[in-house]
MARVO-267257 format. One record per atom (N, C-alpha, C): atom name; residue in three letters; x negated, y negated, z negated. Coordinates in steps of 0.2 Angstrom, whole numbers. Layout:
# residues N
@atome:CA, residu:ALA, u:X, v:Y, w:Z
...
This chain:
# residues 156
@atome:N, residu:UNK, u:-439, v:-946, w:-465
@atome:CA, residu:UNK, u:-437, v:-942, w:-470
@atome:C, residu:UNK, u:-435, v:-935, w:-467
@atome:N, residu:UNK, u:-432, v:-935, w:-461
@atome:CA, residu:UNK, u:-430, v:-929, w:-458
@atome:C, residu:UNK, u:-436, v:-923, w:-457
@atome:N, residu:UNK, u:-442, v:-926, w:-456
@atome:CA, residu:UNK, u:-448, v:-922, w:-455
@atome:C, residu:UNK, u:-450, v:-919, w:-462
@atome:N, residu:UNK, u:-449, v:-923, w:-468
@atome:CA, residu:UNK, u:-450, v:-920, w:-474
@atome:C, residu:UNK, u:-446, v:-914, w:-475
@atome:N, residu:UNK, u:-439, v:-915, w:-475
@atome:CA, residu:UNK, u:-434, v:-911, w:-476
@atome:C, residu:UNK, u:-435, v:-904, w:-472
@atome:N, residu:UNK, u:-437, v:-905, w:-465
@atome:CA, residu:UNK, u:-438, v:-899, w:-461
@atome:C, residu:UNK, u:-445, v:-896, w:-464
@atome:N, residu:UNK, u:-450, v:-899, w:-466
@atome:CA, residu:UNK, u:-455, v:-896, w:-469
@atome:C, residu:UNK, u:-453, v:-891, w:-475
@atome:N, residu:UNK, u:-449, v:-894, w:-480
@atome:CA, residu:UNK, u:-447, v:-891, w:-486
@atome:C, residu:UNK, u:-443, v:-885, w:-483
@atome:N, residu:UNK, u:-438, v:-886, w:-479
@atome:CA, residu:UNK, u:-435, v:-880, w:-476
@atome:C, residu:UNK, u:-439, v:-874, w:-474
@atome:N, residu:UNK, u:-444, v:-876, w:-470
@atome:CA, residu:UNK, u:-449, v:-871, w:-468
@atome:C, residu:UNK, u:-452, v:-868, w:-474
@atome:N, residu:UNK, u:-455, v:-871, w:-479
@atome:CA, residu:UNK, u:-458, v:-869, w:-485
@atome:C, residu:UNK, u:-453, v:-864, w:-488
@atome:N, residu:UNK, u:-447, v:-866, w:-489
@atome:CA, residu:UNK, u:-441, v:-861, w:-493
@atome:C, residu:UNK, u:-441, v:-855, w:-488
@atome:N, residu:UNK, u:-441, v:-855, w:-482
@atome:CA, residu:UNK, u:-440, v:-849, w:-478
@atome:C, residu:UNK, u:-446, v:-845, w:-479
@atome:N, residu:UNK, u:-452, v:-848, w:-479
@atome:CA, residu:UNK, u:-458, v:-844, w:-480
@atome:C, residu:UNK, u:-458, v:-841, w:-487
@atome:N, residu:UNK, u:-456, v:-845, w:-493
@atome:CA, residu:UNK, u:-456, v:-842, w:-499
@atome:C, residu:UNK, u:-452, v:-836, w:-500
@atome:N, residu:UNK, u:-447, v:-836, w:-496
@atome:CA, residu:UNK, u:-441, v:-831, w:-496
@atome:C, residu:UNK, u:-443, v:-825, w:-491
@atome:N, residu:UNK, u:-450, v:-825, w:-489
@atome:CA, residu:UNK, u:-452, v:-820, w:-485
@atome:C, residu:UNK, u:-451, v:-820, w:-477
@atome:N, residu:UNK, u:-448, v:-825, w:-475
@atome:CA, residu:UNK, u:-448, v:-826, w:-467
@atome:C, residu:UNK, u:-453, v:-829, w:-464
@atome:N, residu:UNK, u:-457, v:-825, w:-460
@atome:CA, residu:UNK, u:-463, v:-827, w:-457
@atome:C, residu:UNK, u:-462, v:-833, w:-452
@atome:N, residu:UNK, u:-466, v:-837, w:-453
@atome:CA, residu:UNK, u:-465, v:-843, w:-449
@atome:C, residu:UNK, u:-473, v:-846, w:-447
@atome:N, residu:UNK, u:-472, v:-850, w:-442
@atome:CA, residu:UNK, u:-478, v:-853, w:-438
@atome:C, residu:UNK, u:-482, v:-857, w:-444
@atome:N, residu:UNK, u:-479, v:-861, w:-448
@atome:CA, residu:UNK, u:-482, v:-865, w:-453
@atome:C, residu:UNK, u:-485, v:-862, w:-459
@atome:N, residu:UNK, u:-482, v:-856, w:-461
@atome:CA, residu:UNK, u:-484, v:-853, w:-466
@atome:C, residu:UNK, u:-483, v:-845, w:-465
@atome:N, residu:UNK, u:-488, v:-843, w:-462
@atome:CA, residu:UNK, u:-488, v:-836, w:-460
@atome:C, residu:UNK, u:-488, v:-831, w:-466
@atome:N, residu:UNK, u:-492, v:-834, w:-471
@atome:CA, residu:UNK, u:-492, v:-830, w:-477
@atome:C, residu:UNK, u:-488, v:-832, w:-483
@atome:N, residu:UNK, u:-483, v:-828, w:-486
@atome:CA, residu:UNK, u:-479, v:-832, w:-491
@atome:C, residu:UNK, u:-483, v:-834, w:-498
@atome:N, residu:UNK, u:-488, v:-830, w:-499
@atome:CA, residu:UNK, u:-493, v:-832, w:-504
@atome:C, residu:UNK, u:-496, v:-838, w:-504
@atome:N, residu:UNK, u:-498, v:-839, w:-497
@atome:CA, residu:UNK, u:-502, v:-846, w:-497
@atome:C, residu:UNK, u:-496, v:-852, w:-497
@atome:N, residu:UNK, u:-490, v:-850, w:-495
@atome:CA, residu:UNK, u:-484, v:-855, w:-496
@atome:C, residu:UNK, u:-483, v:-857, w:-504
@atome:N, residu:UNK, u:-484, v:-851, w:-507
@atome:CA, residu:UNK, u:-483, v:-851, w:-515
@atome:C, residu:UNK, u:-488, v:-856, w:-517
@atome:N, residu:UNK, u:-494, v:-855, w:-515
@atome:CA, residu:UNK, u:-500, v:-858, w:-518
@atome:C, residu:UNK, u:-500, v:-865, w:-516
@atome:N, residu:UNK, u:-497, v:-868, w:-511
@atome:CA, residu:UNK, u:-496, v:-875, w:-509
@atome:C, residu:UNK, u:-490, v:-878, w:-510
@atome:N, residu:UNK, u:-485, v:-875, w:-513
@atome:CA, residu:UNK, u:-478, v:-877, w:-513
@atome:C, residu:UNK, u:-478, v:-883, w:-518
@atome:N, residu:UNK, u:-481, v:-883, w:-523
@atome:CA, residu:UNK, u:-481, v:-888, w:-528
@atome:C, residu:UNK, u:-484, v:-895, w:-525
@atome:N, residu:UNK, u:-489, v:-894, w:-520
@atome:CA, residu:UNK, u:-492, v:-900, w:-517
@atome:C, residu:UNK, u:-487, v:-903, w:-512
@atome:N, residu:UNK, u:-485, v:-898, w:-508
@atome:CA, residu:UNK, u:-480, v:-899, w:-503
@atome:C, residu:UNK, u:-474, v:-903, w:-506
@atome:N, residu:UNK, u:-471, v:-901, w:-511
@atome:CA, residu:UNK, u:-465, v:-904, w:-514
@atome:C, residu:UNK, u:-467, v:-910, w:-517
@atome:N, residu:UNK, u:-472, v:-911, w:-520
@atome:CA, residu:UNK, u:-474, v:-918, w:-524
@atome:C, residu:UNK, u:-475, v:-923, w:-518
@atome:N, residu:UNK, u:-478, v:-921, w:-512
@atome:CA, residu:UNK, u:-480, v:-925, w:-507
@atome:C, residu:UNK, u:-473, v:-928, w:-504
@atome:N, residu:UNK, u:-468, v:-923, w:-503
@atome:CA, residu:UNK, u:-462, v:-924, w:-500
@atome:C, residu:UNK, u:-458, v:-929, w:-505
@atome:N, residu:UNK, u:-458, v:-928, w:-511
@atome:CA, residu:UNK, u:-454, v:-932, w:-515
@atome:C, residu:UNK, u:-457, v:-939, w:-515
@atome:N, residu:UNK, u:-464, v:-939, w:-515
@atome:CA, residu:UNK, u:-467, v:-946, w:-515
@atome:C, residu:UNK, u:-466, v:-949, w:-508
@atome:N, residu:UNK, u:-466, v:-946, w:-503
@atome:CA, residu:UNK, u:-465, v:-949, w:-496
@atome:C, residu:UNK, u:-457, v:-951, w:-495
@atome:N, residu:UNK, u:-453, v:-948, w:-498
@atome:CA, residu:UNK, u:-446, v:-950, w:-497
@atome:C, residu:UNK, u:-444, v:-955, w:-503
@atome:N, residu:UNK, u:-448, v:-958, w:-506
@atome:CA, residu:UNK, u:-448, v:-962, w:-512
@atome:C, residu:UNK, u:-443, v:-960, w:-518
@atome:N, residu:UNK, u:-443, v:-953, w:-520
@atome:CA, residu:UNK, u:-439, v:-951, w:-524
@atome:C, residu:UNK, u:-442, v:-948, w:-530
@atome:N, residu:UNK, u:-449, v:-948, w:-530
@atome:CA, residu:UNK, u:-453, v:-945, w:-536
@atome:C, residu:UNK, u:-451, v:-949, w:-542
@atome:N, residu:UNK, u:-450, v:-955, w:-542
@atome:CA, residu:UNK, u:-449, v:-958, w:-549
@atome:C, residu:UNK, u:-442, v:-958, w:-551
@atome:N, residu:UNK, u:-437, v:-956, w:-546
@atome:CA, residu:UNK, u:-430, v:-957, w:-547
@atome:C, residu:UNK, u:-427, v:-950, w:-549
@atome:N, residu:UNK, u:-431, v:-944, w:-547
@atome:CA, residu:UNK, u:-428, v:-938, w:-549
@atome:C, residu:UNK, u:-429, v:-937, w:-557
@atome:N, residu:UNK, u:-426, v:-931, w:-559
@atome:CA, residu:UNK, u:-425, v:-929, w:-566
@atome:C, residu:UNK, u:-433, v:-928, w:-569
@atome:N, residu:UNK, u:-434, v:-930, w:-575
@atome:CA, residu:UNK, u:-440, v:-928, w:-578
@atome:C, residu:UNK, u:-442, v:-921, w:-578
@atome:N, residu:UNK, u:-437, v:-916, w:-579
@atome:CA, residu:UNK, u:-438, v:-910, w:-579
@atome:C, residu:UNK, u:-440, v:-907, w:-571
@atome:N, residu:UNK, u:-437, v:-910, w:-566
@atome:CA, residu:UNK, u:-438, v:-908, w:-560
@atome:C, residu:UNK, u:-445, v:-910, w:-558
@atome:N, residu:UNK, u:-448, v:-916, w:-560
@atome:CA, residu:UNK, u:-455, v:-918, w:-559
@atome:C, residu:UNK, u:-459, v:-913, w:-563
@atome:N, residu:UNK, u:-458, v:-912, w:-568
@atome:CA, residu:UNK, u:-462, v:-906, w:-573
@atome:C, residu:UNK, u:-463, v:-899, w:-569
@atome:N, residu:UNK, u:-457, v:-897, w:-566
@atome:CA, residu:UNK, u:-457, v:-891, w:-562
@atome:C, residu:UNK, u:-461, v:-892, w:-557
@atome:N, residu:UNK, u:-460, v:-897, w:-553
@atome:CA, residu:UNK, u:-464, v:-898, w:-547
@atome:C, residu:UNK, u:-472, v:-898, w:-549
@atome:N, residu:UNK, u:-473, v:-901, w:-554
@atome:CA, residu:UNK, u:-481, v:-901, w:-556
@atome:C, residu:UNK, u:-483, v:-895, w:-559
@atome:N, residu:UNK, u:-478, v:-890, w:-562
@atome:CA, residu:UNK, u:-480, v:-884, w:-563
@atome:C, residu:UNK, u:-482, v:-880, w:-557
@atome:N, residu:UNK, u:-477, v:-881, w:-552
@atome:CA, residu:UNK, u:-479, v:-877, w:-546
@atome:C, residu:UNK, u:-485, v:-879, w:-543
@atome:N, residu:UNK, u:-489, v:-884, w:-545
@atome:CA, residu:UNK, u:-496, v:-885, w:-543
@atome:C, residu:UNK, u:-501, v:-880, w:-546
@atome:N, residu:UNK, u:-499, v:-878, w:-551
@atome:CA, residu:UNK, u:-504, v:-873, w:-555
@atome:C, residu:UNK, u:-503, v:-866, w:-552
@atome:N, residu:UNK, u:-507, v:-863, w:-549
@atome:CA, residu:UNK, u:-507, v:-856, w:-547
@atome:C, residu:UNK, u:-504, v:-851, w:-551
@atome:N, residu:UNK, u:-500, v:-847, w:-549
@atome:CA, residu:UNK, u:-497, v:-841, w:-552
@atome:C, residu:UNK, u:-492, v:-843, w:-559
@atome:N, residu:UNK, u:-489, v:-849, w:-559
@atome:CA, residu:UNK, u:-486, v:-851, w:-565
@atome:C, residu:UNK, u:-478, v:-850, w:-563
@atome:N, residu:UNK, u:-476, v:-849, w:-557
@atome:CA, residu:UNK, u:-470, v:-848, w:-554
@atome:C, residu:UNK, u:-469, v:-843, w:-550
@atome:N, residu:UNK, u:-464, v:-839, w:-550
@atome:CA, residu:UNK, u:-463, v:-833, w:-544
@atome:C, residu:UNK, u:-461, v:-837, w:-538
@atome:N, residu:UNK, u:-461, v:-833, w:-533
@atome:CA, residu:UNK, u:-459, v:-836, w:-526
@atome:C, residu:UNK, u:-451, v:-838, w:-526
@atome:N, residu:UNK, u:-447, v:-834, w:-529
@atome:CA, residu:UNK, u:-440, v:-835, w:-529
@atome:C, residu:UNK, u:-438, v:-842, w:-532
@atome:N, residu:UNK, u:-442, v:-842, w:-538
@atome:CA, residu:UNK, u:-441, v:-849, w:-541
@atome:C, residu:UNK, u:-444, v:-854, w:-538
@atome:N, residu:UNK, u:-450, v:-854, w:-534
@atome:CA, residu:UNK, u:-453, v:-859, w:-530
@atome:C, residu:UNK, u:-447, v:-861, w:-524
@atome:N, residu:UNK, u:-445, v:-856, w:-521
@atome:CA, residu:UNK, u:-440, v:-856, w:-516
@atome:C, residu:UNK, u:-434, v:-861, w:-518
@atome:N, residu:UNK, u:-431, v:-859, w:-524
@atome:CA, residu:UNK, u:-426, v:-863, w:-527
@atome:C, residu:UNK, u:-428, v:-870, w:-528
@atome:N, residu:UNK, u:-434, v:-872, w:-531
@atome:CA, residu:UNK, u:-436, v:-877, w:-533
@atome:C, residu:UNK, u:-437, v:-882, w:-526
@atome:N, residu:UNK, u:-440, v:-879, w:-521
@atome:CA, residu:UNK, u:-441, v:-882, w:-515
@atome:C, residu:UNK, u:-435, v:-884, w:-512
@atome:N, residu:UNK, u:-430, v:-879, w:-512
@atome:CA, residu:UNK, u:-423, v:-880, w:-509
@atome:C, residu:UNK, u:-420, v:-887, w:-512
@atome:N, residu:UNK, u:-421, v:-887, w:-519
@atome:CA, residu:UNK, u:-418, v:-893, w:-522
@atome:C, residu:UNK, u:-421, v:-899, w:-520
@atome:N, residu:UNK, u:-428, v:-898, w:-520
@atome:CA, residu:UNK, u:-432, v:-904, w:-518
@atome:C, residu:UNK, u:-430, v:-907, w:-511
@atome:N, residu:UNK, u:-429, v:-902, w:-507
@atome:CA, residu:UNK, u:-427, v:-904, w:-500
@atome:C, residu:UNK, u:-420, v:-908, w:-500
@atome:N, residu:UNK, u:-415, v:-906, w:-505
@atome:CA, residu:UNK, u:-409, v:-910, w:-505
@atome:C, residu:UNK, u:-409, v:-916, w:-509
@atome:N, residu:UNK, u:-414, v:-917, w:-513
@atome:CA, residu:UNK, u:-416, v:-924, w:-516
@atome:C, residu:UNK, u:-419, v:-928, w:-511
@atome:N, residu:UNK, u:-423, v:-926, w:-507
@atome:CA, residu:UNK, u:-426, v:-929, w:-501
@atome:C, residu:UNK, u:-422, v:-932, w:-496
@atome:N, residu:UNK, u:-416, v:-928, w:-495
@atome:CA, residu:UNK, u:-410, v:-929, w:-490
@atome:C, residu:UNK, u:-406, v:-933, w:-493
@atome:N, residu:UNK, u:-406, v:-934, w:-499
@atome:CA, residu:UNK, u:-399, v:-938, w:-503
@atome:C, residu:UNK, u:-393, v:-934, w:-504
@atome:N, residu:UNK, u:-394, v:-927, w:-503
@atome:CA, residu:UNK, u:-388, v:-923, w:-505
@atome:C, residu:UNK, u:-388, v:-919, w:-511
@atome:N, residu:UNK, u:-393, v:-920, w:-516
@atome:CA, residu:UNK, u:-393, v:-916, w:-521
@atome:C, residu:UNK, u:-387, v:-918, w:-526
@atome:N, residu:UNK, u:-386, v:-913, w:-530
@atome:CA, residu:UNK, u:-381, v:-913, w:-536
@atome:C, residu:UNK, u:-385, v:-916, w:-542
@atome:N, residu:UNK, u:-382, v:-917, w:-547
@atome:CA, residu:UNK, u:-386, v:-919, w:-553
@atome:C, residu:UNK, u:-391, v:-914, w:-556
@atome:N, residu:UNK, u:-388, v:-908, w:-556
@atome:CA, residu:UNK, u:-392, v:-902, w:-559
@atome:C, residu:UNK, u:-396, v:-898, w:-553
@atome:N, residu:UNK, u:-403, v:-898, w:-553
@atome:CA, residu:UNK, u:-407, v:-896, w:-548
@atome:C, residu:UNK, u:-407, v:-888, w:-549
@atome:N, residu:UNK, u:-405, v:-884, w:-554
@atome:CA, residu:UNK, u:-406, v:-878, w:-556
@atome:C, residu:UNK, u:-400, v:-874, w:-556
@atome:N, residu:UNK, u:-401, v:-867, w:-554
@atome:CA, residu:UNK, u:-396, v:-862, w:-554
@atome:C, residu:UNK, u:-393, v:-862, w:-561
@atome:N, residu:UNK, u:-387, v:-859, w:-562
@atome:CA, residu:UNK, u:-384, v:-859, w:-569
@atome:C, residu:UNK, u:-389, v:-857, w:-574
@atome:N, residu:UNK, u:-392, v:-852, w:-574
@atome:CA, residu:UNK, u:-395, v:-848, w:-580
@atome:C, residu:UNK, u:-402, v:-852, w:-581
@atome:N, residu:UNK, u:-405, v:-855, w:-576
@atome:CA, residu:UNK, u:-411, v:-860, w:-578
@atome:C, residu:UNK, u:-408, v:-867, w:-581
@atome:N, residu:UNK, u:-404, v:-870, w:-577
@atome:CA, residu:UNK, u:-401, v:-876, w:-581
@atome:C, residu:UNK, u:-399, v:-875, w:-588
@atome:N, residu:UNK, u:-395, v:-868, w:-589
@atome:CA, residu:UNK, u:-394, v:-867, w:-596
@atome:C, residu:UNK, u:-400, v:-866, w:-600
@atome:N, residu:UNK, u:-405, v:-864, w:-597
@atome:CA, residu:UNK, u:-411, v:-864, w:-602
@atome:C, residu:UNK, u:-413, v:-871, w:-604
@atome:N, residu:UNK, u:-413, v:-876, w:-598
@atome:CA, residu:UNK, u:-415, v:-882, w:-601
@atome:C, residu:UNK, u:-411, v:-885, w:-605
@atome:N, residu:UNK, u:-404, v:-884, w:-604
@atome:CA, residu:UNK, u:-399, v:-887, w:-609
@atome:C, residu:UNK, u:-401, v:-884, w:-616
@atome:N, residu:UNK, u:-402, v:-877, w:-616
@atome:CA, residu:UNK, u:-402, v:-874, w:-622
@atome:C, residu:UNK, u:-409, v:-877, w:-627
@atome:N, residu:UNK, u:-414, v:-878, w:-623
@atome:CA, residu:UNK, u:-420, v:-880, w:-625
@atome:C, residu:UNK, u:-419, v:-888, w:-627
@atome:N, residu:UNK, u:-415, v:-892, w:-624
@atome:CA, residu:UNK, u:-415, v:-899, w:-627
@atome:C, residu:UNK, u:-410, v:-898, w:-633
@atome:N, residu:UNK, u:-405, v:-894, w:-633
@atome:CA, residu:UNK, u:-400, v:-894, w:-639
@atome:C, residu:UNK, u:-404, v:-891, w:-645
@atome:N, residu:UNK, u:-409, v:-886, w:-644
@atome:CA, residu:UNK, u:-413, v:-883, w:-650
@atome:C, residu:UNK, u:-417, v:-888, w:-652
@atome:N, residu:UNK, u:-420, v:-892, w:-648
@atome:CA, residu:UNK, u:-425, v:-897, w:-650
@atome:C, residu:UNK, u:-422, v:-903, w:-654
@atome:N, residu:UNK, u:-415, v:-905, w:-652
@atome:CA, residu:UNK, u:-411, v:-909, w:-657
@atome:C, residu:UNK, u:-410, v:-906, w:-663
@atome:N, residu:UNK, u:-407, v:-900, w:-663
@atome:CA, residu:UNK, u:-406, v:-897, w:-669
@atome:C, residu:UNK, u:-413, v:-896, w:-674
@atome:N, residu:UNK, u:-418, v:-895, w:-671
@atome:CA, residu:UNK, u:-425, v:-894, w:-675
@atome:C, residu:UNK, u:-426, v:-902, w:-678
@atome:N, residu:UNK, u:-425, v:-907, w:-673
@atome:CA, residu:UNK, u:-427, v:-914, w:-676
@atome:C, residu:UNK, u:-422, v:-915, w:-681
@atome:N, residu:UNK, u:-416, v:-913, w:-682
@atome:CA, residu:UNK, u:-410, v:-915, w:-687
@atome:C, residu:UNK, u:-412, v:-911, w:-693
@atome:N, residu:UNK, u:-416, v:-906, w:-693
@atome:CA, residu:UNK, u:-418, v:-902, w:-699
@atome:C, residu:UNK, u:-422, v:-907, w:-704
@atome:N, residu:UNK, u:-420, v:-906, w:-711
@atome:CA, residu:UNK, u:-425, v:-909, w:-715
@atome:C, residu:UNK, u:-432, v:-907, w:-715
@atome:N, residu:UNK, u:-436, v:-911, w:-717
@atome:CA, residu:UNK, u:-443, v:-909, w:-717
@atome:C, residu:UNK, u:-445, v:-903, w:-722
@atome:N, residu:UNK, u:-449, v:-900, w:-721
@atome:CA, residu:UNK, u:-449, v:-893, w:-725
@atome:C, residu:UNK, u:-445, v:-887, w:-721
@atome:N, residu:UNK, u:-439, v:-889, w:-719
@atome:CA, residu:UNK, u:-435, v:-884, w:-716
@atome:C, residu:UNK, u:-437, v:-884, w:-708
@atome:N, residu:UNK, u:-439, v:-890, w:-705
@atome:CA, residu:UNK, u:-442, v:-890, w:-698
@atome:C, residu:UNK, u:-448, v:-885, w:-698
@atome:N, residu:UNK, u:-452, v:-886, w:-703
@atome:CA, residu:UNK, u:-459, v:-882, w:-703
@atome:C, residu:UNK, u:-457, v:-874, w:-704
@atome:N, residu:UNK, u:-451, v:-873, w:-708
@atome:CA, residu:UNK, u:-450, v:-866, w:-709
@atome:C, residu:UNK, u:-447, v:-863, w:-702
@atome:N, residu:UNK, u:-444, v:-867, w:-699
@atome:CA, residu:UNK, u:-440, v:-865, w:-693
@atome:C, residu:UNK, u:-447, v:-864, w:-688
@atome:N, residu:UNK, u:-451, v:-868, w:-687
@atome:CA, residu:UNK, u:-457, v:-868, w:-683
@atome:C, residu:UNK, u:-461, v:-862, w:-685
@atome:N, residu:UNK, u:-462, v:-860, w:-691
@atome:CA, residu:UNK, u:-466, v:-855, w:-693
@atome:C, residu:UNK, u:-463, v:-849, w:-691
@atome:N, residu:UNK, u:-456, v:-849, w:-691
@atome:CA, residu:UNK, u:-453, v:-843, w:-689
@atome:C, residu:UNK, u:-455, v:-840, w:-681
@atome:N, residu:UNK, u:-456, v:-845, w:-677
@atome:CA, residu:UNK, u:-456, v:-844, w:-670
@atome:C, residu:UNK, u:-464, v:-846, w:-668
@atome:N, residu:UNK, u:-467, v:-847, w:-672
@atome:CA, residu:UNK, u:-474, v:-850, w:-671
@atome:C, residu:UNK, u:-478, v:-846, w:-666
@atome:N, residu:UNK, u:-478, v:-839, w:-666
@atome:CA, residu:UNK, u:-482, v:-836, w:-662
@atome:C, residu:UNK, u:-479, v:-837, w:-654
@atome:N, residu:UNK, u:-472, v:-836, w:-653
@atome:CA, residu:UNK, u:-470, v:-837, w:-646
@atome:C, residu:UNK, u:-471, v:-845, w:-644
@atome:N, residu:UNK, u:-470, v:-849, w:-649
@atome:CA, residu:UNK, u:-471, v:-857, w:-648
@atome:C, residu:UNK, u:-478, v:-858, w:-645
@atome:N, residu:UNK, u:-483, v:-855, w:-649
@atome:CA, residu:UNK, u:-490, v:-856, w:-648
@atome:C, residu:UNK, u:-491, v:-853, w:-641
@atome:N, residu:UNK, u:-489, v:-848, w:-638
@atome:CA, residu:UNK, u:-490, v:-845, w:-632
@atome:C, residu:UNK, u:-487, v:-850, w:-627
@atome:N, residu:UNK, u:-481, v:-853, w:-629
@atome:CA, residu:UNK, u:-478, v:-857, w:-623
@atome:C, residu:UNK, u:-481, v:-864, w:-623
@atome:N, residu:UNK, u:-483, v:-866, w:-629
@atome:CA, residu:UNK, u:-487, v:-873, w:-629
@atome:C, residu:UNK, u:-494, v:-872, w:-625
@atome:N, residu:UNK, u:-497, v:-867, w:-627
@atome:CA, residu:UNK, u:-503, v:-865, w:-623
@atome:C, residu:UNK, u:-503, v:-864, w:-616
@atome:N, residu:UNK, u:-497, v:-861, w:-614
@atome:CA, residu:UNK, u:-497, v:-861, w:-607
@atome:C, residu:UNK, u:-495, v:-867, w:-603
@atome:N, residu:UNK, u:-491, v:-872, w:-607
@atome:CA, residu:UNK, u:-490, v:-878, w:-604
@atome:C, residu:UNK, u:-497, v:-882, w:-604
@atome:N, residu:UNK, u:-501, v:-881, w:-609
@atome:CA, residu:UNK, u:-508, v:-886, w:-610
@atome:C, residu:UNK, u:-513, v:-883, w:-605
@atome:N, residu:UNK, u:-512, v:-877, w:-603
@atome:CA, residu:UNK, u:-517, v:-873, w:-598
@atome:C, residu:UNK, u:-515, v:-877, w:-591
@atome:N, residu:UNK, u:-508, v:-877, w:-590
@atome:CA, residu:UNK, u:-505, v:-880, w:-584
@atome:C, residu:UNK, u:-507, v:-887, w:-583
@atome:N, residu:UNK, u:-506, v:-891, w:-588
@atome:CA, residu:UNK, u:-509, v:-898, w:-588
@atome:C, residu:UNK, u:-515, v:-899, w:-587
@atome:N, residu:UNK, u:-520, v:-895, w:-590
@atome:CA, residu:UNK, u:-527, v:-895, w:-589
@atome:C, residu:UNK, u:-529, v:-894, w:-582
@atome:N, residu:UNK, u:-526, v:-889, w:-579
@atome:CA, residu:UNK, u:-527, v:-887, w:-572
@atome:C, residu:UNK, u:-525, v:-893, w:-567
@atome:N, residu:UNK, u:-519, v:-896, w:-570
@atome:CA, residu:UNK, u:-517, v:-901, w:-565
@atome:C, residu:UNK, u:-522, v:-907, w:-566
@atome:N, residu:UNK, u:-523, v:-909, w:-572
@atome:CA, residu:UNK, u:-528, v:-914, w:-572
@atome:C, residu:UNK, u:-535, v:-913, w:-570
@atome:N, residu:UNK, u:-537, v:-907, w:-569
@atome:CA, residu:UNK, u:-544, v:-906, w:-566
@atome:C, residu:UNK, u:-544, v:-907, w:-559
@atome:N, residu:UNK, u:-537, v:-906, w:-556
@atome:CA, residu:UNK, u:-536, v:-906, w:-549
@atome:C, residu:UNK, u:-534, v:-914, w:-547
@atome:N, residu:UNK, u:-535, v:-918, w:-552
@atome:CA, residu:UNK, u:-533, v:-926, w:-552
@atome:C, residu:UNK, u:-526, v:-927, w:-550
@atome:N, residu:UNK, u:-521, v:-923, w:-553
@atome:CA, residu:UNK, u:-514, v:-924, w:-552
@atome:C, residu:UNK, u:-511, v:-927, w:-558
@atome:N, residu:UNK, u:-507, v:-933, w:-556
@atome:CA, residu:UNK, u:-504, v:-936, w:-563
@atome:C, residu:UNK, u:-499, v:-932, w:-565
@atome:N, residu:UNK, u:-500, v:-931, w:-572
@atome:CA, residu:UNK, u:-495, v:-927, w:-576
@atome:C, residu:UNK, u:-489, v:-930, w:-579
@atome:N, residu:UNK, u:-489, v:-936, w:-578
@atome:CA, residu:UNK, u:-484, v:-940, w:-582
@atome:C, residu:UNK, u:-477, v:-940, w:-578
@atome:N, residu:UNK, u:-473, v:-936, w:-582
@atome:CA, residu:UNK, u:-466, v:-936, w:-579
@atome:C, residu:UNK, u:-460, v:-940, w:-582
@atome:N, residu:UNK, u:-463, v:-945, w:-586
@atome:CA, residu:UNK, u:-458, v:-950, w:-588
@atome:C, residu:UNK, u:-455, v:-954, w:-582
@atome:N, residu:UNK, u:-449, v:-956, w:-582
@atome:CA, residu:UNK, u:-445, v:-960, w:-577
@atome:C, residu:UNK, u:-448, v:-967, w:-578
@atome:N, residu:UNK, u:-449, v:-970, w:-573
@atome:CA, residu:UNK, u:-450, v:-977, w:-573
@atome:C, residu:UNK, u:-445, v:-981, w:-570
@atome:N, residu:UNK, u:-440, v:-983, w:-574
@atome:CA, residu:UNK, u:-434, v:-986, w:-572
@atome:C, residu:UNK, u:-435, v:-993, w:-575
């Protein structure tokens, strides 16, 4: 497990722009980050135990150009903590965690609206929602084409 954590620490450094032997090019590190994190979580037996949102973020990192290097570094850093057994419950910095919390709250509020009003709410944001859903679908298609399992549901 120590080797996995060390590999992730090296990845984090490379993503933050520190030249290192394993990752001399930060863009190469960014392109391989999803694979490295997925492999690390699987190797340390934590893939099925980590949060579904974390698994989805790691899978999103597999798709080229879906995440910026600072975001990938943060995700890889949290992944190292998961593998080391030192992670807190929340994997994300306050503003990103806040976005996840807000998304969950809005989803619950949307589901609580009466039929008809749900459609009206969705109609009001349809363009942005269409773009977001399309982006996720493109990511899923790219991952599927690469043979990457995109199921993020916990198996407990």
